[in-house]
C-alpha positions as CSV (number, residue, x, y, z in Angstrom):
1,M,12.9,-5.0,-48.4
2,N,13.3,-4.8,-44.6
3,A,10.3,-5.6,-42.1
4,T,8.9,-3.0,-40.2
5,I,9.2,-3.8,-36.5
6,S,6.1,-2.6,-34.4
7,P,7.3,-1.0,-30.9
8,T,6.4,-2.9,-27.9
9,T,2.8,-1.6,-26.6
10,V,2.4,-0.7,-23.0
11,I,-0.6,0.0,-20.7
12,V,0.2,2.8,-18.2
13,G,-1.9,3.6,-15.2
14,L,-2.9,7.3,-15.2
15,S,-3.7,8.8,-11.4
16,G,-3.9,12.3,-13.0
17,G,-0.9,13.1,-10.9
18,V,3.0,14.2,-12.1
19,D,4.6,10.6,-11.3
20,S,2.1,8.3,-13.7
21,A,2.5,10.9,-16.3
22,V,6.2,11.3,-16.3
23,A,6.3,7.4,-16.6
24,A,4.4,7.3,-19.5
25,C,6.3,10.1,-21.4
26,L,9.5,8.2,-20.3
27,L,8.2,5.1,-22.3
28,I,7.4,7.0,-25.4
29,E,11.0,8.6,-25.4
30,Q,12.4,4.4,-24.8
31,G,10.4,4.0,-28.0
32,Y,7.2,2.1,-26.6
33,S,3.9,2.7,-28.0
34,V,1.9,3.8,-25.1
35,T,-1.7,3.9,-24.2
36,G,-2.8,5.2,-20.9
37,L,-5.5,3.7,-18.7
38,H,-7.3,5.6,-15.7
39,I,-9.2,3.1,-13.5
40,R,-12.3,4.6,-11.6
41,T,-12.8,3.3,-8.2
42,L,-15.5,6.0,-6.8
43,D,-18.1,5.9,-9.4
44,D,-21.6,4.8,-8.8
45,S,-22.1,3.1,-12.2
46,P,-21.6,-0.6,-12.3
47,D,-17.9,-2.3,-13.2
48,S,-16.9,-2.2,-16.9
49,A,-15.7,-4.9,-18.8
50,E,-14.7,-2.7,-21.6
51,L,-12.3,0.2,-22.1
52,V,-14.0,3.8,-22.6
53,A,-12.2,6.5,-24.4
54,S,-11.1,9.3,-21.7
55,T,-10.9,13.1,-22.2
56,L,-7.7,13.1,-20.1
57,V,-4.7,14.9,-21.8
58,V,-1.0,14.5,-20.0
59,S,1.0,16.7,-21.9
60,D,0.7,19.9,-23.6
61,L,3.3,18.9,-26.6
62,D,2.3,16.6,-29.4
63,E,5.3,14.2,-29.2
64,Y,3.8,13.1,-26.0
65,R,0.3,12.6,-26.7
66,F,-1.0,9.0,-26.8
67,P,-4.6,7.5,-26.3
68,V,-6.0,7.3,-22.8
69,F,-9.0,4.9,-21.8
70,S,-10.7,4.7,-18.7
71,L,-12.1,1.4,-17.0
72,N,-14.9,1.4,-14.1
73,L,-13.9,-0.8,-11.3
74,S,-15.9,0.9,-8.7
75,N,-17.9,-2.0,-7.3
76,S,-15.1,-4.1,-7.1
77,F,-13.0,-1.2,-5.3
78,R,-16.0,-0.9,-2.8
79,E,-16.0,-4.7,-2.3
80,H,-12.3,-5.7,-1.8
81,V,-11.2,-2.6,-0.5
82,I,-13.7,0.1,1.4
83,M,-15.5,-3.1,2.8
84,T,-12.1,-4.6,4.1
85,F,-11.2,-1.5,5.6
86,Q,-14.4,-0.8,7.3
87,K,-14.4,-5.1,8.5
88,D,-10.8,-4.4,9.8
89,Y,-11.3,-1.4,11.9
90,L,-14.3,-3.5,13.5
91,A,-12.0,-5.9,14.2
92,G,-9.5,-3.7,16.3
93,K,-7.0,-3.7,13.5
94,T,-5.2,-0.8,11.7
95,P,-5.4,-1.7,7.5
96,N,-3.4,-0.5,4.9
97,P,-5.8,-0.4,2.0
98,C,-3.3,1.0,-0.8
99,T,-1.4,-2.6,-0.9
100,L,-4.6,-4.7,-1.3
101,C,-5.8,-2.0,-4.1
102,N,-2.3,-2.5,-5.8
103,K,-3.4,-6.2,-6.2
104,L,-6.8,-6.5,-6.5
105,I,-7.8,-3.2,-8.5
106,K,-4.9,-1.4,-9.8
107,W,-3.1,-4.4,-11.6
108,E,-6.1,-6.4,-12.3
109,G,-7.4,-3.5,-14.3
110,L,-3.9,-2.8,-15.8
111,L,-3.8,-6.4,-16.9
112,K,-7.5,-6.5,-18.3
113,G,-6.5,-3.2,-20.2
114,A,-3.3,-4.9,-21.4
115,Q,-5.3,-8.1,-22.5
116,L,-8.1,-5.6,-24.6
117,C,-5.3,-3.7,-26.3
118,G,-2.9,-6.8,-26.9
119,A,-0.4,-4.7,-24.7
120,E,2.8,-6.9,-23.8
121,Y,3.4,-5.0,-20.6
122,V,1.9,-2.6,-17.9
123,A,3.5,0.4,-16.0
124,T,2.7,2.8,-13.3
125,G,4.6,5.8,-11.6
126,H,5.9,3.7,-8.5
127,Y,9.1,4.5,-7.5
128,A,10.9,0.9,-7.1
129,R,12.7,-1.2,-10.0
130,I,12.5,-4.2,-11.5
131,Q,15.3,-6.2,-12.9
132,H,13.9,-8.6,-15.5
133,S,15.6,-11.8,-16.6
134,D,14.8,-15.1,-19.1
135,S,14.0,-16.9,-15.9
136,S,12.3,-14.5,-13.3
137,C,12.3,-10.9,-12.0
138,R,13.4,-9.2,-8.9
139,L,11.3,-6.4,-7.3
140,L,14.0,-3.6,-5.9
141,K,13.5,-0.7,-3.8
142,G,13.6,2.7,-5.7
143,V,17.2,4.6,-5.9
144,D,15.3,7.4,-4.2
145,N,15.0,6.3,-0.5
146,K,12.5,9.1,0.4
147,K,10.1,8.1,-2.4
148,D,10.7,4.2,-2.4
149,Q,7.5,2.7,-2.6
150,S,8.4,-0.9,-2.9
151,Y,6.8,-1.5,0.3
152,F,3.5,-1.0,-1.3
153,L,3.8,-3.7,-3.6
154,W,4.4,-6.7,-1.8
155,M,1.0,-8.6,-2.4
156,L,2.2,-8.5,-6.1
157,G,2.9,-11.9,-7.7
158,R,5.8,-13.0,-9.8
159,K,3.9,-13.4,-13.2
160,T,2.3,-9.8,-12.4
161,L,5.7,-8.4,-12.0
162,E,7.5,-10.0,-15.0
163,K,4.8,-7.8,-17.1
164,T,5.6,-4.4,-15.2
165,L,7.6,-1.9,-15.7
166,F,8.5,1.1,-13.1
167,P,10.2,3.7,-15.4
168,L,10.9,6.0,-12.3
169,G,12.5,3.6,-10.4
170,E,16.2,5.3,-11.1
171,Y,15.1,8.8,-10.7
172,S,14.7,11.0,-7.6
173,K,11.5,13.3,-7.0
174,P,13.1,16.6,-7.9
175,E,14.5,14.7,-11.1
176,V,10.9,14.0,-11.8
177,R,9.6,17.4,-11.3
178,Q,12.2,18.3,-14.1
179,L,11.3,15.8,-16.4
180,A,7.7,16.9,-16.1
181,R,8.5,20.5,-17.0
182,R,10.5,19.2,-20.2
183,F,7.7,16.7,-21.3
184,G,5.1,19.8,-21.1
185,I,3.0,18.0,-18.5
186,R,-0.3,20.0,-17.1
187,A,0.4,18.4,-13.5
188,A,4.2,19.3,-13.3
189,E,3.7,21.4,-10.2
190,K,0.8,19.8,-8.7
191,T,1.1,18.8,-5.3
192,E,1.4,15.1,-3.9
193,S,-1.4,13.7,-1.7
194,Q,-0.8,11.6,1.3
195,E,-4.4,10.5,1.7
196,I,-6.3,7.4,1.4
197,C,-8.5,8.3,-1.7
198,F,-11.5,7.5,-0.3
199,V,-11.3,8.9,3.0
200,G,-12.0,12.5,3.0
201,D,-9.6,15.1,4.7
202,N,-7.6,11.9,5.7
203,N,-10.0,11.5,8.4
204,Y,-10.7,7.8,8.9
205,R,-12.9,8.2,12.0
206,Q,-15.2,10.4,10.6
207,F,-15.4,8.1,7.2
208,L,-16.1,5.1,9.6
209,K,-18.9,7.0,11.6
210,S,-20.6,8.3,8.0
211,S,-20.0,4.8,6.2
212,I,-21.3,2.5,9.0
213,P,-24.8,3.5,10.3
214,G,-25.0,3.5,14.0
215,L,-21.3,2.5,14.8
216,E,-20.7,5.7,16.7
217,Q,-23.7,4.8,19.3
218,S,-22.8,1.4,19.4
219,V,-18.9,1.7,20.2
220,Q,-19.1,4.7,22.6
221,G,-18.5,4.7,26.4
222,G,-16.1,1.7,26.7
223,D,-13.4,1.5,29.1
224,I,-9.7,2.5,29.2
225,I,-7.8,0.0,31.2
226,D,-4.2,0.8,32.5
227,E,-1.3,-1.7,33.1
228,E,-2.7,-2.9,36.3
229,G,-6.1,-3.9,34.7
230,S,-7.9,-0.7,36.5
231,V,-10.5,1.5,34.4
232,I,-9.1,5.0,34.3
233,G,-11.6,6.4,31.7
234,H,-13.9,5.8,28.7
235,H,-13.3,6.1,25.0
236,T,-15.5,7.2,22.1
237,G,-15.2,3.7,20.4
238,Y,-12.5,1.2,20.0
239,P,-12.5,1.5,16.0
240,F,-11.4,5.2,16.3
241,Y,-8.0,4.3,18.1
242,T,-4.9,2.6,17.1
243,I,-1.9,1.2,18.3
244,G,0.7,4.2,19.8
245,Q,-1.7,6.6,19.9
246,R,-0.8,9.1,22.6
247,K,-3.6,12.2,21.9
248,G,-7.1,12.4,22.1
249,L,-7.4,9.6,24.6
250,G,-9.0,12.1,27.3
251,I,-7.5,10.8,30.3
252,S,-5.0,12.2,32.9
253,S,-1.5,10.7,34.2
254,S,1.7,11.3,35.6
255,E,3.4,9.9,32.7
256,P,2.1,9.6,28.9
257,L,0.0,6.9,28.1
258,Y,-0.1,5.3,24.9
259,V,-2.9,2.7,23.3
260,T,-1.1,-0.5,23.7
261,T,-3.8,-3.0,22.8
262,I,-7.2,-2.9,21.1
263,D,-10.0,-5.4,22.3
264,P,-13.1,-5.2,20.1
265,K,-14.9,-8.1,21.6
266,R,-15.2,-6.0,25.1
267,N,-14.8,-2.8,23.4
268,R,-11.9,-1.8,25.6
269,I,-8.8,-0.2,24.8
270,H,-5.4,-0.9,27.1
271,V,-3.0,1.9,27.6
272,G,0.4,2.1,28.9
273,G,3.7,3.7,29.2
274,K,5.8,4.0,26.0
275,Q,7.9,0.8,27.2
276,K,4.7,-1.3,26.8
277,L,4.8,-0.4,23.0
278,A,8.2,-2.2,22.3
279,C,7.6,-5.7,20.8
280,S,10.5,-8.3,20.1
281,R,8.0,-10.8,17.7
282,L,4.9,-10.7,16.1
283,K,2.7,-13.3,13.8
284,A,2.0,-12.8,10.4
285,G,-0.5,-14.4,7.7
286,Q,-1.7,-13.9,4.0
287,L,1.7,-14.4,3.0
288,N,3.3,-13.4,-0.8
289,W,6.7,-14.5,-1.4
290,I,8.6,-12.9,-4.6
291,G,12.2,-12.8,-4.1
292,I,12.5,-16.2,-2.6
293,A,10.3,-19.7,-2.2
294,P,8.4,-19.7,1.0
295,P,11.1,-20.3,3.9
296,E,10.8,-24.1,5.2
297,R,13.5,-23.1,7.8
298,P,14.3,-19.6,9.7
299,L,15.8,-17.2,7.6
300,K,17.5,-13.9,8.7
301,A,16.1,-10.7,6.8
302,L,15.3,-7.0,7.1
303,G,12.0,-6.2,8.1
304,R,10.0,-3.3,8.0
305,I,6.5,-2.9,9.9
306,R,5.3,0.2,8.0
307,Y,5.9,2.3,5.1
308,R,8.3,5.2,6.9
309,D,9.9,2.0,9.6
310,Q,13.4,1.9,9.5
311,E,14.2,-1.9,8.3
312,S,15.6,-3.8,11.3
313,A,17.3,-7.6,11.3
314,C,14.8,-10.2,12.0
315,T,14.4,-14.0,11.8
316,I,11.4,-15.4,10.1
317,I,10.4,-18.4,11.4
318,P,7.6,-20.7,9.5
319,L,4.7,-22.1,11.4
320,D,2.1,-24.3,10.1
321,G,-0.2,-23.1,7.3
322,D,-0.2,-19.7,5.6
323,R,2.0,-18.3,9.0
324,I,4.9,-17.2,10.2
325,E,6.6,-15.9,13.4
326,V,9.0,-12.9,13.2
327,L,11.7,-12.6,15.9
328,F,13.6,-8.9,16.0
329,D,17.0,-8.5,17.0
330,E,15.9,-5.3,18.6
331,P,12.3,-4.6,19.7
332,K,10.3,-2.6,17.3
333,N,7.9,-0.1,18.9
334,A,4.1,0.1,18.3
335,V,3.5,-3.2,16.1
336,T,-0.1,-3.1,14.8
337,P,-2.2,-5.7,14.0
338,G,-3.6,-5.2,10.2
339,Q,-0.5,-3.3,9.0
340,A,2.0,-5.3,6.6
341,I,5.5,-6.5,7.4
342,V,7.9,-6.6,4.6
343,F,11.1,-8.4,4.3
344,Y,14.0,-7.3,2.2
345,H,17.8,-8.3,1.6
346,E,19.7,-5.7,0.7
347,E,18.0,-3.8,-2.1
348,E,15.4,-6.4,-3.1
349,L,12.0,-7.3,-1.6
350,L,11.5,-10.7,-0.8
351,G,7.9,-10.9,0.4
352,G,5.7,-10.0,3.1
353,G,2.5,-10.8,5.2
354,V,-0.1,-8.9,7.4
355,I,0.5,-8.9,10.8
356,T,-1.8,-10.6,12.9
357,A,-0.6,-10.3,16.4
358,A,2.0,-8.4,18.3
359,C,3.8,-9.8,21.0
360,P,5.3,-7.3,23.7
361,S,8.9,-7.6,24.9
362,A,9.8,-9.3,28.2
């Protein structure tokens, strides 16, 4: 009598959107035993250490039905993501909360769910790929360049990636929409949201004003400084501006002026012509290396300084401690402290870090 081989169990993170739902259904087609997990991040109740049955139904077709649980990590989300978001803006930086959320909330929750359910893998609807081998794994871009989300995953550790599946990595967004219709997914025609989940109407300025009592009154009226060091106007508060911003400065000039530097200590913003945004080098910290060991000598790579940035050739120079300097072959535009710089070799993500300082071109 032949022994029955149990299917591999996967915990799939469900957001309520089409991508994560299609990822779950694809895994079912591939023979996995799927359990869904919805992580609650904007709940007033305390964090939960156990899974709770959820009413979320992904598909109208019986063959794509599977159990779904929820896990409340709202307290952790507020502490690690929202409060860091606020602190970074108060420090004159422009944060990227999604990368931090992926590491400290989404994957922490998924791995906790996998532990509770005895699952071997976790999976999400990210457009990225992982090449697994006996000794390690490689994080690769998704095949759809327009949807590739590998940039947001640079903080994940190798051991985490070894337990992760990305079923959508080989698909384009139109193909995923077609699959959603075939799977009977209720969210098949749901439009995508590009907003930060906790920032209403994508208005981070209003979020900061409403979530930090007294902020607006304490920072308004600071100086706007031009390239010669002269005061040419006053702003509404340094946290409400970002590097490269042109509109909404409230100043007049014979040439377009852009925010080039934010000085939180003096409550000032500095402005200049577009050429002042050119940056030939930067410094970064909070490093995480996936595809390589931490470099001990200068290393050539391709660097991306924001999600929609075009990768460009650069040299990574290790400094003392958990820091690097990055020299670009050609200057980058509007390098912004607080954002991530992520490094690639061809299709592989090597690692990344958080930009701490931008150095203007000579």
